[in-house]
N, C-alpha and C positions, 0 to 999 in steps of 0.2 A: 411529857418527858422532862428529865431535868437535862438543862442546857449550862454547860460551864461558861461563866462569865469571867473572862480573864483578859488581861492585856497581851497582845499581839505576840506570838513566839514563846509565850510561856506554858508550860505544861502543867496540868491541872488535874487531879484525878476525881472524878464524879463517884463517889461511893454510895451508889443506888444498888438495891436490890435486882436480881434480874428481874425483867420485867415480861409481861406477855406481848413482847414487841420482837419483832425479827428486822434485822439490820439488812436491807436490800443493796447492794453494791452494783450501780450502773442503771442509766436512764436511756440504754439504747434499744432496738425494737425488742429483743427478749427483756431487759428489764421492764419497760412497758407494759408487756404481756403479762409478765409475773405480777406487778403491781396492781394492773386491771383486775386480775383473777382474785387476789388476795382481798381488795375491796369487797368484790362481789361475794366472797365467802367470809366475810366479817372479820379475817385475821389481820390484826394490828401490825404494822411494820413503820420503818423508817427508811426512805431511800437517801443513797448519797451518789451523787455524779459531778466527776471531776470539771467537766463542762461547764459552761453558763447557760446549756440549755439542752432540750433532748436529742436524740438521732444516734448517740454513739458513733459508730464508724462511718455514717452517711452524714455527721456533722464536719464538715470538711475544716470547720474553723475550732474544733475541739483540740485540745493540747496533744492528745496522741493518736488523732485520727491519721488514717493511712491513704486516705483518699487523694483521688488526682482529678483534676478539673475535667477532664474529657470522659470519666466514669459513669457508665450507666448499669443497670441489672443486667444480668446475663439471663434472667428469666423473665418471661412476660408477666405484665401486672396482674392480669387475671389469676395465674399462678403462683404468686407471691403474696398477693394481699390477703390481710386478715378478712376471715369470711364475714364476720359482723361488721366491718368498716371498710368497705370496698373503695377502691380510688376512684376519684373522679374521671367522669367519662373523658374530659379533655386531657387526662395525663397520657403521655406518650405509652405506645405497647411496651417499649424498654424504657423506663425512666431514669432521667437522670440522677444524680446524686442530690442535686440542690431540690428535685421534685418529691424525692424520698424523704429529704429531711422536711419537706413542709407536710407530708402525711404523717410524718412522727408526730410532729408538733400538733397537727389538727387532732390525731388521736389522742394525744394526751390533754388536750382542751377538752374534746367529746366526752372523756371519762373522768374529768376534774383530777388528772394526775399530778399537776405540777406541784400543788399543795404538799403532796407526801415527799417531796425531796428536796433535800441540802444542796443547792448548785455551787460549782467552783468548792467543792468539799472531795478531799483525798484521804482516803481510806491508807492508814500507814502500816497497820498492825491488826492482827485479830489471833486470838489466844481463847483456847477454851477453858471454864473456868470448871474447878473441881466437883461443883454442885450443880452443873448443868448450865447451860448458856455459853455466851462467848463476852470476852471483853474487847470492845473495839476502841482501837487510837484512830483519831482521825483528825485532819487540820481543815480549818474552814477557809475562806476567799480573804480573809484578814491576816493570814498566818497563824489566828489562836490554833493551838492542840487542845482536844477534848480527849478524854477517856469515859466510855461509858459501857454499861454492861446491857447486853440483850437477850433475850431468851432465844433466839437463834441467827444464823447467819446465812443468806443467800447469795452467792456469787452469780453475778451477770455482766461482768465486764468485758466480754467479747472474747474472740479466738483470734482476731487477724490485727495484734498491735506490736508483738515481740517479733521484730525481724529474724529472719533464719538466715545468717550472713554465712556462706560457706568459706573455707579455709583456701586460697589460692596459693600454689607454690610460685614463690617468684614474688619481683615486685612490678607493679604498674605506675608508670609515672604520669599516666592521664587520670581523669576523675573517675573514681570507682564510687559507686553508690548502690544501695539497696533501692527497691522499688518503693519504700515507705519513705523514701526521701524524695521522691518524684510526684510533682504537683502540676508544671505547666510543659507544655509541649516546646514553648520556647527554650526551655533548657537544653534542647538537641540543637539550635541553631548554630551551624558552622561545624558541626562535629560527626565523626565517624563514629557510630555506634555499634557496641556489641549488646545485645539483650541475651542473659543467660537464664536460660528456663521458659518452655513454652505451654505453661499453664494459661487460664484465661487471663489473667492480668497481664502476664507476659506478652502475650499475642495482643492484646489491645495496645500496652505501651508500644510494642514493636510498629504498630500500625502508625501511631504518632509519630514516631521517630522516621519513619518513612517520609512521611508528609513534611517533617519540619528540619531534619538532619541532612547532611550531606548523603551518608548511606547507613545502611542499616543491616546488620547480619544478627542472626539468632542461633545461639549454640542450645542445644539438646542433647539431652543423655539417653532419653528412652523415646518410644513411639507414643503417639496420642491420637485418639479418636476426636475427629473434628465432625461438630454439629452444626450446621446454618442456623442462622435465627428465623429464616422463614421457611416454610415447606409449603408449597400450592398458594402461596400468597398468604398465609397464618403463620402467627407465631409457632415454633416447632415444637415446642412444650405442650401445646394445646392439641396436639394430634394425637390419637389412641387414647388410652386409659378407660375407655367405656366398656372393653372386653379385657379381662384380667389373662394375660396369656402366662403359661410357664416360661421361666426364664430361658430354656434352652431354644424354645419358640419365638420369644421376645428378640433374642439377639439376633436371630435367622432373618425376623420381619425387619428391623431398624437396622442390622446391617446392611440388606438389600437397598433400604430406602437412602441411607448415606452413600451407597456404590452408586445411587442414580443422581443424587444432589450435589454429593462431594467429589465423588470419584475417588482416586487412589493418591493420597498424600505423597507416598513413596516417589512418585516420580517428580517432586519438587525437593527431593532430598530428605525428608522426615523418615527416620526410622521405622520398622514397622514395629508396631505396639509386641511386646512380650507378654501378655495378658489379654483376657478375654474383654469383650466390652460390656462394660458396667462394674469392672471390676476395679477401676478408678473413676474419677470424674471426668468426663469428657469436656473438651474445649469447645465452648459455644461461640463461634466467630465466624462471620460470613467474608471476612475481609483478608486473612492473613494468607489463606490460599491462593485468594484473588491476586494479590501481589506478589506471592512467590511465583506463581504462573508467569507474570509480566516482568519478570527478572528484577523487579525493586527489593527483593530480599534473598539473601542468600543462606542458606541452612548448614550449619557449621555443626561438625560433635563435640562432644565435651572438651575442657578446657584441660590440657596438660600441665603447663605453666606460661607465666607472666616475664616479660622482660623488658623494661621501658615500656615503650608503647606497643610492642610487639606480642600478640598473643600467640601461643603455640598450641596446636589443636591435637587430640589422639590419633588420628589420622596422618599424621606427619604434615600437615599444612600450617600456614601461619599467615597473620594479616596483621596490619597496623590500626588503631582505634584512638580515639582521644576520648571516648567515655565508655566505661562496662558499669551496665546497669543490671544488677542481679535481681531477677524476679523468682526468688528462690523460697517464697512463701514464709510462714509465721510459725513461731513455737507457741505451745500453750504457755500463758504467763499469769501467774497469780502471786504477784510479790509480796502481798501483804499475808501470806498465809503459808505455814511450813507445810510442805509437800507430804510430812508423814501424817497431817489431819485429813489426806484426801485420799487415801486408799490407791496412791499412784503405782501403776504399773506400767512398766516400759515408757511408752511416750505419753501417756495420759491417765488420769484417774479412771480406776475400774469401779463405774456406778451402776446401779439398778436402772435402767433405761435411760442410761448415760447422765443421770441427775440425782440419784438417792443414794447417800452412804449406806453401806451395808449395817451397820452397827449405829449410827447416831441419827436422830430424827430432828436435829437442830442445826443440819449442815446440810445444804443443796447447792449444786453446781448447775446453774442454766444457762441453756443456749451452746454447750459443748455437744453439738449433735451435728452432723452433715450427712446429708442425702440428697440424690438427685431429684428434684421436684418437691423437696419437702414444704419450701415456702415459709411465711411467717404463720401461717396457720397451723402447720405442724408444731413450731415452736409455742403458739398459743395452747395447743392442745398439753404440751408437755407441762406449761405454767398452771392450765387448770387443775390437772392430776396432783400437781404439788399441792395446790392450795386447797384442793378438797381433802387430802390426805391430812394435812396439818388440822385443818378443822375437824377432820375425821377422828382423828386421834384425840382430839380434846371433848369430843361429843361420845364417845364410845363406840363409833362405827364400827361393825364386824369387819367391813371389807377393807379399811384403814388398818385392823390388826392382821388381817390376811397378808397384805402387801408388806406389812412390817415383817412377817414370818417368811414370807418369799425372798425379801432381799437380805434378809439375814443368814437363810440357807445356801445361798448361792446361786449364780446366775451366769448366762452367758450374754455378750451383746448381741443385739438384735439384727444380726445380719442376715437371716434369711437365709442361711447356706453359702452365702456369698464368698467367695474366697479374694477378699480385697489386697493388693499389693502391700508390700510390708515398708509402708513409709510412714514417719510420725504425723502427716496431714491425715492418713487414713487411719489412724488409731482409734477415732471416735466417730468414723464412720458407719452408717447403718442403712439396712434396707428399707427404704420409704413404706412400703405396704406393710412388711412386718412390724417394724416399727410403730406406725401409726394404727395398726390392730391391736397392738399391745396397750398403747397408752390410752386409745378409746376405750378399750375393754375395761381397762381398770376404773376410768370415769365412770363408764355405765354401772360397772360395780358399787363404786361408791355412793352414786345418785341412787341406786336401786336399794341399797342398804340404809341410806339416810332416809328413805320414805318409809 
């Protein structure tokens, strides 16, 4: 592939014809899965990673990582790992971010993927070419700019890097930060802390604030379903699954289990959820209710306005804080491509099986998929489907042609009939069983047609 050899900071255009090579943005777990499957299917590509190593979000030293030092997986290692690359036996059942970074480094080494990536490389702009393919503008770690043409574009830069910061009425004279700016528990030392948002990160961070700050309150807008990390001494997500139950029955069974092991969160001040179990991602945390029950945490309603260090809540109460930490999630963010190219609808691109553009076969968005229990294997399957699809188009595979027709004719998100709550973070949520069944079905069809 042509390399632009220029002085740092100078912009030079590489006038190459579109090549049989895809540009792959990101070397996090999704980017690595995509790279591995592309190699397996013989599809040439060039990877670009902003950080100096693999791991994506799990590389806390990466320029845009939103990881914090006490973070661990909320799913167990056996339910999260790649099937063909299991985590080591001595890895914790709920690994830390450092264990996860090592895991992804080992994965990249095992499948010889480092050689396929430019590290310290930032993709600045991507534009479709009239004759097909994409023009990619990127900057290397010396500051040199390059413009190169590629046969296609694969976006795997993650979904948890652009903070969704709410607009609060009034002014706060203490410290106001988003969870993305949180790194160490010592940031809470000597402070009265208010955590806004009780998702998985919000609850984890609130536990840190309880132990390291003067006090911690938790402001919540809606109710949540809480799942303990362990049930009967084993990781909760390893329970069940051997017998597939209809959703109405699964809700009854799992709801009963949660009542046995969790109790009623409303008695600690949490609102009652206004949606059914599994219509939003549950909070997997064994400590937040423990601390609420011990009086270490006060649950507050939504914020009405800020006034100096005083926070006024919607129930008419108020309290003073030194720090407000907004654990209010993230927005999908693809700054190097115009939204008009992504078939964007509402809060997310509308793509076949969350990754395939309805009209283009040279543009894929990888990893824009969430589901309870999907794990890295579910994402690996997405990558394999895409890699086999591209290879199939090039070889005249009839199943690839059928997928092309299906995604062009129209499709619905693989929700399995679930009525997910209307939030931006749920805009690309799918039902695990439905999604994996459709993806693995397409993989099987591609394999059979190829044979």
